[in-house]
C-alpha positions as semicolon CSV with decimal commas, in nm:
position;residue;x (nm);y (nm);z (nm)
1;M;-2,224;-0,570;0,157
2;S;-2,255;-0,680;-0,217
3;K;-1,985;-0,927;-0,427
4;I;-1,864;-0,632;-0,623
5;N;-1,780;-0,402;-0,290
6;K;-1,593;-0,757;-0,126
7;S;-1,421;-0,810;-0,461
8;D;-1,315;-0,471;-0,460
9;E;-1,217;-0,443;-0,119
10;L;-0,973;-0,776;-0,154
11;L;-0,834;-0,638;-0,483
12;G;-0,713;-0,293;-0,263
13;L;-0,578;-0,540;0,002
14;L;-0,399;-0,752;-0,265
15;S;-0,258;-0,443;-0,449
16;T;-0,077;-0,330;-0,126
17;Y;0,046;-0,667;-0,005
18;N;0,415;-0,679;-0,039
19;G;0,517;-1,038;-0,023
20;T;0,870;-1,153;0,073
21;F;1,072;-1,445;0,062
22;A;1,240;-1,627;0,392
23;D;1,595;-1,628;0,379
24;G;1,768;-1,916;0,148
25;F;1,416;-1,939;-0,019
26;T;1,607;-1,946;-0,396
27;N;1,866;-2,195;-0,277
28;R;1,581;-2,448;-0,153
29;V;1,438;-2,420;-0,468
30;M;1,703;-2,469;-0,678
31;D;1,802;-2,756;-0,486
32;S;1,503;-2,912;-0,519
33;V;1,491;-2,827;-0,869
34;D;1,827;-3,017;-0,907
35;E;1,684;-3,310;-0,739
36;E;1,413;-3,345;-0,930
37;N;1,642;-3,339;-1,270
38;S;1,872;-3,615;-1,146
39;T;1,583;-3,807;-1,083
40;A;1,413;-3,782;-1,424
41;S;1,704;-3,837;-1,584
42;S;1,760;-4,144;-1,458
43;D;1,392;-4,247;-1,549
44;D;1,436;-4,106;-1,886
45;M;1,747;-4,316;-1,945
46;A;1,540;-4,603;-1,836
47;F;1,247;-4,534;-2,073
48;Y;1,514;-4,467;-2,349
49;K;1,660;-4,795;-2,321
50;I;1,332;-4,985;-2,331
51;Y;1,229;-4,750;-2,641
52;R;1,537;-4,859;-2,806
53;W;1,495;-5,209;-2,781
54;V;1,118;-5,196;-2,891
55;A;1,217;-4,977;-3,188
56;L;1,529;-5,191;-3,288
57;S;1,275;-5,473;-3,262
58;G;1,014;-5,356;-3,525
59;V;1,272;-5,241;-3,742
60;A;1,390;-5,653;-3,745
61;A;1,026;-5,756;-3,801
62;I;1,008;-5,501;-4,078
63;I;1,310;-5,640;-4,241
64;V;1,227;-5,992;-4,189
65;L;0,876;-5,901;-4,337
66;L;1,035;-5,754;-4,670
67;F;1,298;-6,069;-4,684
68;S;0,974;-6,306;-4,680
69;V;0,790;-6,099;-4,920
70;Y;1,063;-6,086;-5,206
71;L;1,162;-6,431;-5,132
72;T;0,791;-6,552;-5,159
73;E;0,699;-6,318;-5,467
74;G;1,068;-6,221;-5,629
75;S;1,006;-5,845;-5,596
76;F;0,936;-5,564;-5,387
77;T;0,621;-5,425;-5,566
78;T;0,314;-5,274;-5,398
79;D;0,118;-5,549;-5,536
80;A;0,375;-5,824;-5,420
81;F;0,392;-5,671;-5,067
82;F;-0,044;-5,680;-5,074
83;G;-0,006;-6,064;-5,217
84;L;-0,187;-5,921;-5,537
85;V;0,070;-6,038;-5,807
86;N;-0,129;-6,318;-5,932
87;Y;-0,435;-6,158;-5,954
88;N;-0,593;-6,016;-6,262
89;A;-0,816;-5,716;-6,301
90;N;-1,123;-5,976;-6,391
91;E;-1,125;-6,129;-6,049
92;P;-1,430;-5,972;-5,836
93;I;-1,204;-5,852;-5,534
94;I;-0,986;-5,663;-5,788
95;A;-1,247;-5,551;-5,995
96;S;-1,417;-5,400;-5,720
97;L;-1,118;-5,220;-5,613
98;N;-1,091;-5,036;-5,956
99;Y;-1,430;-4,895;-5,937
């Protein structure tokens, strides 16, 4: 028997198959989904607590950085942020950036 004939035979058997589920199948599936949701939500809450602290630390670090730039340079310009306030266009580093 060739592979095509076997696959046609298998297709015919599968098309006539009428699968049924045991009694209470739906309830068991929904119960297990509810269990997963309750477990996942507690895991998600732990993740969000950690994320919140990391995000707040990052925001605090950015605020401290901006404050230190303002104290040292006296402004919040892009040049002040990159430390380029005291450079002029004739210096080699800045001149190479102008081209």
